[in-house]
KOLGU-4560 file (N, C-alpha, C; in nm, 3 decimals, padded with zeros to 5 digits):
<recs>
<n_xx: -05.147 n_yy: 02.692 n_zz: -00.568 ca_xx: -05.267 ca_yy: 02.628 ca_zz: -00.629 c_xx: -05.393 c_yy: 02.691 c_zz: -00.578 mol: A seq: 1 type: MET>
<n_xx: -05.498 n_yy: 02.727 n_zz: -00.670 ca_xx: -05.614 ca_yy: 02.793 ca_zz: -00.610 c_xx: -05.696 c_yy: 02.727 c_zz: -00.537 mol: A seq: 2 type: PRO>
<n_xx: -05.776 n_yy: 02.789 n_zz: -00.439 ca_xx: -05.827 ca_yy: 02.709 ca_zz: -00.335 c_xx: -05.957 c_yy: 02.674 c_zz: -00.436 mol: A seq: 3 type: ILE>
<n_xx: -06.004 n_yy: 02.560 n_zz: -00.414 ca_xx: -06.118 ca_yy: 02.499 ca_zz: -00.452 c_xx: -06.106 c_yy: 02.435 c_zz: -00.577 mol: A seq: 4 type: GLY>
<n_xx: -05.971 n_yy: 02.406 n_zz: -00.608 ca_xx: -05.921 ca_yy: 02.369 ca_zz: -00.760 c_xx: -05.947 c_yy: 02.192 c_zz: -00.745 mol: A seq: 5 type: SER>
<n_xx: -05.960 n_yy: 02.138 n_zz: -00.636 ca_xx: -05.999 ca_yy: 02.003 ca_zz: -00.638 c_xx: -05.879 c_yy: 01.901 c_zz: -00.633 mol: A seq: 6 type: GLY>
<n_xx: -05.762 n_yy: 01.995 n_zz: -00.654 ca_xx: -05.635 ca_yy: 01.886 ca_zz: -00.667 c_xx: -05.577 c_yy: 01.913 c_zz: -00.524 mol: A seq: 7 type: ILE>
<n_xx: -05.544 n_yy: 01.829 n_zz: -00.455 ca_xx: -05.486 ca_yy: 01.826 ca_zz: -00.321 c_xx: -05.320 c_yy: 01.781 c_zz: -00.326 mol: A seq: 8 type: ARG>
<n_xx: -05.227 n_yy: 01.889 n_zz: -00.305 ca_xx: -05.079 ca_yy: 01.861 ca_zz: -00.300 c_xx: -05.047 c_yy: 01.717 c_zz: -00.258 mol: A seq: 9 type: PRO>
<n_xx: -04.965 n_yy: 01.640 n_zz: -00.308 ca_xx: -04.947 ca_yy: 01.504 ca_zz: -00.290 c_xx: -04.846 c_yy: 01.522 c_zz: -00.188 mol: A seq: 10 type: SER>
<n_xx: -04.821 n_yy: 01.437 n_zz: -00.078 ca_xx: -04.706 ca_yy: 01.432 ca_zz: 00.017 c_xx: -04.647 c_yy: 01.296 c_zz: 00.020 mol: A seq: 11 type: ARG>
<n_xx: -04.512 n_yy: 01.344 n_zz: 00.038 ca_xx: -04.424 ca_yy: 01.249 ca_zz: 00.033 c_xx: -04.417 c_yy: 01.139 c_zz: 00.133 mol: A seq: 12 type: ARG>
<n_xx: -04.398 n_yy: 01.036 n_zz: 00.114 ca_xx: -04.381 ca_yy: 00.941 ca_zz: 00.205 c_xx: -04.233 c_yy: 00.947 c_zz: 00.266 mol: A seq: 13 type: THR>
<n_xx: -04.227 n_yy: 00.873 n_zz: 00.404 ca_xx: -04.079 ca_yy: 00.911 ca_zz: 00.489 c_xx: -03.997 c_yy: 00.830 c_zz: 00.408 mol: A seq: 14 type: PRO>
<n_xx: -04.012 n_yy: 00.731 n_zz: 00.325 ca_xx: -03.919 ca_yy: 00.675 ca_zz: 00.233 c_xx: -03.894 c_yy: 00.794 c_zz: 00.102 mol: A seq: 15 type: GLY>
<n_xx: -03.978 n_yy: 00.818 n_zz: 00.041 ca_xx: -03.955 ca_yy: 00.925 ca_zz: -00.030 c_xx: -03.865 c_yy: 01.047 c_zz: -00.011 mol: A seq: 16 type: GLU>
<n_xx: -03.909 n_yy: 01.103 n_zz: 00.133 ca_xx: -03.820 ca_yy: 01.198 ca_zz: 00.173 c_xx: -03.668 c_yy: 01.174 c_zz: 00.199 mol: A seq: 17 type: VAL>
<n_xx: -03.662 n_yy: 01.050 n_zz: 00.268 ca_xx: -03.514 ca_yy: 00.984 ca_zz: 00.262 c_xx: -03.452 c_yy: 00.986 c_zz: 00.133 mol: A seq: 18 type: THR>
<n_xx: -03.510 n_yy: 00.918 n_zz: 00.034 ca_xx: -03.483 ca_yy: 00.913 ca_zz: -00.081 c_xx: -03.421 c_yy: 01.030 c_zz: -00.145 mol: A seq: 19 type: ARG>
<n_xx: -03.507 n_yy: 01.160 n_zz: -00.131 ca_xx: -03.481 ca_yy: 01.270 ca_zz: -00.195 c_xx: -03.360 c_yy: 01.345 c_zz: -00.132 mol: A seq: 20 type: ASP>
<n_xx: -03.348 n_yy: 01.310 n_zz: 00.012 ca_xx: -03.239 ca_yy: 01.386 ca_zz: 00.091 c_xx: -03.107 c_yy: 01.308 c_zz: 00.058 mol: A seq: 21 type: GLU>
<n_xx: -03.107 n_yy: 01.181 n_zz: 00.022 ca_xx: -02.993 ca_yy: 01.102 ca_zz: -00.013 c_xx: -02.942 c_yy: 01.160 c_zz: -00.148 mol: A seq: 22 type: THR>
<n_xx: -03.031 n_yy: 01.155 n_zz: -00.253 ca_xx: -03.007 ca_yy: 01.192 ca_zz: -00.386 c_xx: -02.975 c_yy: 01.349 c_zz: -00.362 mol: A seq: 23 type: ILE>
<n_xx: -02.998 n_yy: 01.440 n_zz: -00.292 ca_xx: -02.926 ca_yy: 01.603 ca_zz: -00.273 c_xx: -02.805 c_yy: 01.588 c_zz: -00.204 mol: A seq: 24 type: ALA>
<n_xx: -02.760 n_yy: 01.482 n_zz: -00.118 ca_xx: -02.657 ca_yy: 01.477 ca_zz: -00.057 c_xx: -02.548 c_yy: 01.415 c_zz: -00.168 mol: A seq: 25 type: GLU>
<n_xx: -02.600 n_yy: 01.294 n_zz: -00.233 ca_xx: -02.517 ca_yy: 01.266 ca_zz: -00.344 c_xx: -02.478 c_yy: 01.377 c_zz: -00.452 mol: A seq: 26 type: LEU>
<n_xx: -02.560 n_yy: 01.449 n_zz: -00.491 ca_xx: -02.548 ca_yy: 01.561 ca_zz: -00.596 c_xx: -02.446 c_yy: 01.658 c_zz: -00.525 mol: A seq: 27 type: ARG>
<n_xx: -02.438 n_yy: 01.687 n_zz: -00.409 ca_xx: -02.368 ca_yy: 01.777 ca_zz: -00.333 c_xx: -02.213 c_yy: 01.738 c_zz: -00.318 mol: A seq: 28 type: LYS>
<n_xx: -02.200 n_yy: 01.613 n_zz: -00.309 ca_xx: -02.073 ca_yy: 01.518 ca_zz: -00.326 c_xx: -02.039 c_yy: 01.511 c_zz: -00.451 mol: A seq: 29 type: GLN>
<n_xx: -02.114 n_yy: 01.496 n_zz: -00.545 ca_xx: -02.038 ca_yy: 01.496 ca_zz: -00.680 c_xx: -02.015 c_yy: 01.616 c_zz: -00.717 mol: A seq: 30 type: LEU>
<n_xx: -02.088 n_yy: 01.759 n_zz: -00.682 ca_xx: -02.003 ca_yy: 01.886 ca_zz: -00.720 c_xx: -01.918 c_yy: 01.919 c_zz: -00.668 mol: A seq: 31 type: ARG>
<n_xx: -01.896 n_yy: 01.849 n_zz: -00.545 ca_xx: -01.758 ca_yy: 01.880 ca_zz: -00.471 c_xx: -01.640 c_yy: 01.794 c_zz: -00.547 mol: A seq: 32 type: GLU>
<n_xx: -01.659 n_yy: 01.683 n_zz: -00.567 ca_xx: -01.577 ca_yy: 01.609 ca_zz: -00.644 c_xx: -01.542 c_yy: 01.658 c_zz: -00.766 mol: A seq: 33 type: ALA>
<n_xx: -01.645 n_yy: 01.682 n_zz: -00.837 ca_xx: -01.603 ca_yy: 01.729 ca_zz: -00.972 c_xx: -01.517 c_yy: 01.906 c_zz: -00.959 mol: A seq: 34 type: ARG>
<n_xx: -01.530 n_yy: 01.972 n_zz: -00.848 ca_xx: -01.457 ca_yy: 02.094 ca_zz: -00.833 c_xx: -01.311 c_yy: 02.015 c_zz: -00.768 mol: A seq: 35 type: ALA>
<n_xx: -01.321 n_yy: 01.927 n_zz: -00.695 ca_xx: -01.175 ca_yy: 01.908 ca_zz: -00.663 c_xx: -01.074 c_yy: 01.816 c_zz: -00.788 mol: A seq: 36 type: LYS>
<n_xx: -01.166 n_yy: 01.772 n_zz: -00.883 ca_xx: -01.101 ca_yy: 01.712 ca_zz: -00.998 c_xx: -01.058 c_yy: 01.818 c_zz: -01.083 mol: A seq: 37 type: ILE>
<n_xx: -01.123 n_yy: 01.924 n_zz: -01.092 ca_xx: -01.078 ca_yy: 02.049 ca_zz: -01.180 c_xx: -00.984 c_yy: 02.091 c_zz: -01.116 mol: A seq: 38 type: THR>
<n_xx: -00.977 n_yy: 02.138 n_zz: -00.987 ca_xx: -00.860 ca_yy: 02.190 ca_zz: -00.926 c_xx: -00.718 c_yy: 02.085 c_zz: -00.953 mol: A seq: 39 type: GLN>
<n_xx: -00.721 n_yy: 01.982 n_zz: -00.916 ca_xx: -00.605 ca_yy: 01.900 ca_zz: -00.949 c_xx: -00.574 c_yy: 01.870 c_zz: -01.075 mol: A seq: 40 type: LEU>
<n_xx: -00.683 n_yy: 01.861 n_zz: -01.166 ca_xx: -00.618 ca_yy: 01.871 ca_zz: -01.296 c_xx: -00.542 c_yy: 01.989 c_zz: -01.339 mol: A seq: 41 type: ASN>
<n_xx: -00.584 n_yy: 02.135 n_zz: -01.303 ca_xx: -00.500 ca_yy: 02.238 ca_zz: -01.311 c_xx: -00.368 c_yy: 02.224 c_zz: -01.250 mol: A seq: 42 type: GLY>
<n_xx: -00.343 n_yy: 02.177 n_zz: -01.127 ca_xx: -00.222 ca_yy: 02.146 ca_zz: -01.089 c_xx: -00.146 c_yy: 02.050 c_zz: -01.170 mol: A seq: 43 type: ARG>
<n_xx: -00.196 n_yy: 01.943 n_zz: -01.205 ca_xx: -00.134 ca_yy: 01.861 ca_zz: -01.296 c_xx: -00.095 c_yy: 01.909 c_zz: -01.427 mol: A seq: 44 type: LEU>
<n_xx: -00.150 n_yy: 02.012 n_zz: -01.482 ca_xx: -00.103 ca_yy: 02.067 ca_zz: -01.607 c_xx: 00.009 c_yy: 02.141 c_zz: -01.584 mol: A seq: 45 type: ASP>
<n_xx: -00.001 n_yy: 02.258 n_zz: -01.478 ca_xx: 00.127 ca_yy: 02.320 ca_zz: -01.410 c_xx: 00.230 c_yy: 02.214 c_zz: -01.418 mol: A seq: 46 type: ALA>
<n_xx: 00.212 n_yy: 02.112 n_zz: -01.366 ca_xx: 00.341 ca_yy: 02.032 ca_zz: -01.313 c_xx: 00.388 c_yy: 01.966 c_zz: -01.455 mol: A seq: 47 type: LEU>
<n_xx: 00.281 n_yy: 01.923 n_zz: -01.565 ca_xx: 00.342 ca_yy: 01.907 ca_zz: -01.667 c_xx: 00.437 c_yy: 02.011 c_zz: -01.742 mol: A seq: 48 type: ALA>
<n_xx: 00.391 n_yy: 02.103 n_zz: -01.744 ca_xx: 00.440 ca_yy: 02.244 ca_zz: -01.810 c_xx: 00.571 c_yy: 02.253 c_zz: -01.725 mol: A seq: 49 type: THR>
<n_xx: 00.607 n_yy: 02.270 n_zz: -01.612 ca_xx: 00.709 ca_yy: 02.281 ca_zz: -01.550 c_xx: 00.824 c_yy: 02.153 c_zz: -01.594 mol: A seq: 50 type: VAL>
<n_xx: 00.739 n_yy: 02.050 n_zz: -01.588 ca_xx: 00.852 ca_yy: 01.938 ca_zz: -01.608 c_xx: 00.897 c_yy: 01.930 c_zz: -01.749 mol: A seq: 51 type: THR>
<n_xx: 00.821 n_yy: 01.963 n_zz: -01.833 ca_xx: 00.877 ca_yy: 01.967 ca_zz: -01.964 c_xx: 00.970 c_yy: 02.108 c_zz: -01.993 mol: A seq: 52 type: ALA>
<n_xx: 00.922 n_yy: 02.204 n_zz: -01.928 ca_xx: 01.048 ca_yy: 02.333 ca_zz: -01.935 c_xx: 01.174 c_yy: 02.259 c_zz: -01.877 mol: A seq: 53 type: ASN>
<n_xx: 01.176 n_yy: 02.191 n_zz: -01.748 ca_xx: 01.288 ca_yy: 02.161 ca_zz: -01.707 c_xx: 01.371 c_yy: 02.053 c_zz: -01.802 mol: A seq: 54 type: LEU>
<n_xx: 01.288 n_yy: 01.956 n_zz: -01.856 ca_xx: 01.376 ca_yy: 01.863 ca_zz: -01.959 c_xx: 01.416 c_yy: 01.926 c_zz: -02.074 mol: A seq: 55 type: TYR>
<n_xx: 01.361 n_yy: 02.058 n_zz: -02.120 ca_xx: 01.428 ca_yy: 02.130 ca_zz: -02.244 c_xx: 01.547 c_yy: 02.180 c_zz: -02.172 mol: A seq: 56 type: HIS>
<n_xx: 01.517 n_yy: 02.267 n_zz: -02.076 ca_xx: 01.657 ca_yy: 02.314 ca_zz: -02.021 c_xx: 01.779 c_yy: 02.212 c_zz: -01.971 mol: A seq: 57 type: GLU>
<n_xx: 01.725 n_yy: 02.118 n_zz: -01.947 ca_xx: 01.831 ca_yy: 01.983 ca_zz: -01.912 c_xx: 01.924 c_yy: 01.938 c_zz: -02.039 mol: A seq: 58 type: ASN>
<n_xx: 01.825 n_yy: 01.922 n_zz: -02.149 ca_xx: 01.861 ca_yy: 01.898 ca_zz: -02.262 c_xx: 01.969 c_yy: 01.994 c_zz: -02.327 mol: A seq: 59 type: GLN>
<n_xx: 01.920 n_yy: 02.127 n_zz: -02.300 ca_xx: 02.006 ca_yy: 02.213 ca_zz: -02.342 c_xx: 02.129 c_yy: 02.235 c_zz: -02.279 mol: A seq: 60 type: ALA>
<n_xx: 02.145 n_yy: 02.218 n_zz: -02.135 ca_xx: 02.280 ca_yy: 02.190 ca_zz: -02.080 c_xx: 02.351 c_yy: 02.100 c_zz: -02.107 mol: A seq: 61 type: LEU>
<n_xx: 02.291 n_yy: 01.973 n_zz: -02.142 ca_xx: 02.365 ca_yy: 01.855 ca_zz: -02.180 c_xx: 02.424 c_yy: 01.884 c_zz: -02.294 mol: A seq: 62 type: LYS>
<n_xx: 02.383 n_yy: 01.950 n_zz: -02.400 ca_xx: 02.433 ca_yy: 01.991 ca_zz: -02.532 c_xx: 02.529 c_yy: 02.063 c_zz: -02.511 mol: A seq: 63 type: LYS>
<n_xx: 02.516 n_yy: 02.180 n_zz: -02.452 ca_xx: 02.607 ca_yy: 02.296 ca_zz: -02.417 c_xx: 02.754 c_yy: 02.201 c_zz: -02.348 mol: A seq: 64 type: ARG>
<n_xx: 02.724 n_yy: 02.130 n_zz: -02.242 ca_xx: 02.829 ca_yy: 02.063 ca_zz: -02.176 c_xx: 02.908 c_yy: 01.968 c_zz: -02.242 mol: A seq: 65 type: ASP>
<n_xx: 02.834 n_yy: 01.931 n_zz: -02.351 ca_xx: 02.916 ca_yy: 01.833 ca_zz: -02.426 c_xx: 02.999 c_yy: 01.894 c_zz: -02.547 mol: A seq: 66 type: SER>
<n_xx: 02.974 n_yy: 02.011 n_zz: -02.547 ca_xx: 03.065 ca_yy: 02.099 ca_zz: -02.653 c_xx: 03.211 c_yy: 02.104 c_zz: -02.609 mol: A seq: 67 type: ASP>
<n_xx: 03.299 n_yy: 02.060 n_zz: -02.685 ca_xx: 03.449 ca_yy: 02.027 ca_zz: -02.673 c_xx: 03.517 c_yy: 02.165 c_zz: -02.654 mol: A seq: 68 type: PRO>
<n_xx: 03.451 n_yy: 02.265 n_zz: -02.714 ca_xx: 03.504 ca_yy: 02.403 ca_zz: -02.726 c_xx: 03.518 c_yy: 02.456 c_zz: -02.574 mol: A seq: 69 type: ARG>
<n_xx: 03.419 n_yy: 02.407 n_zz: -02.499 ca_xx: 03.380 ca_yy: 02.458 ca_zz: -02.362 c_xx: 03.469 c_yy: 02.400 c_zz: -02.262 mol: A seq: 70 type: LEU>
<n_xx: 03.521 n_yy: 02.479 n_zz: -02.162 ca_xx: 03.594 ca_yy: 02.407 ca_zz: -02.028 c_xx: 03.522 c_yy: 02.431 c_zz: -01.914 mol: A seq: 71 type: ALA>
<n_xx: 03.476 n_yy: 02.352 n_zz: -01.826 ca_xx: 03.421 ca_yy: 02.371 ca_zz: -01.709 c_xx: 03.511 c_yy: 02.478 c_zz: -01.602 mol: A seq: 72 type: PRO>
<n_xx: 03.430 n_yy: 02.563 n_zz: -01.540 ca_xx: 03.482 ca_yy: 02.654 ca_zz: -01.469 c_xx: 03.533 c_yy: 02.592 c_zz: -01.299 mol: A seq: 73 type: LEU>
<n_xx: 03.616 n_yy: 02.625 n_zz: -01.262 ca_xx: 03.686 ca_yy: 02.558 ca_zz: -01.128 c_xx: 03.589 c_yy: 02.604 c_zz: -01.041 mol: A seq: 74 type: PRO>
<n_xx: 03.583 n_yy: 02.510 n_zz: -00.923 ca_xx: 03.464 ca_yy: 02.523 ca_zz: -00.830 c_xx: 03.550 c_yy: 02.612 c_zz: -00.709 mol: A seq: 75 type: THR>
<n_xx: 03.490 n_yy: 02.701 n_zz: -00.632 ca_xx: 03.535 ca_yy: 02.756 ca_zz: -00.523 c_xx: 03.543 c_yy: 02.687 c_zz: -00.379 mol: A seq: 76 type: ALA>
<n_xx: 03.642 n_yy: 02.663 n_zz: -00.351 ca_xx: 03.640 ca_yy: 02.574 ca_zz: -00.231 c_xx: 03.686 c_yy: 02.669 c_zz: -00.120 mol: A seq: 77 type: ASN>
</recs>
């Protein structure tokens, strides 16, 4: 601001300072929470993919094992 412009910078009251600090902290917490949600959603997507793959493999094995033309292998004791 140029000197002599006649406009003085406004000063914040202690209440306004506290409010602004609280808002800044809450915004920080919100950013962190959103980052955590993004990370957890990625994990959830990965788990859903693995679960779907295991389900399909299990279905294929059940179908194969129910084929009367196949005999189970003896187990080694």
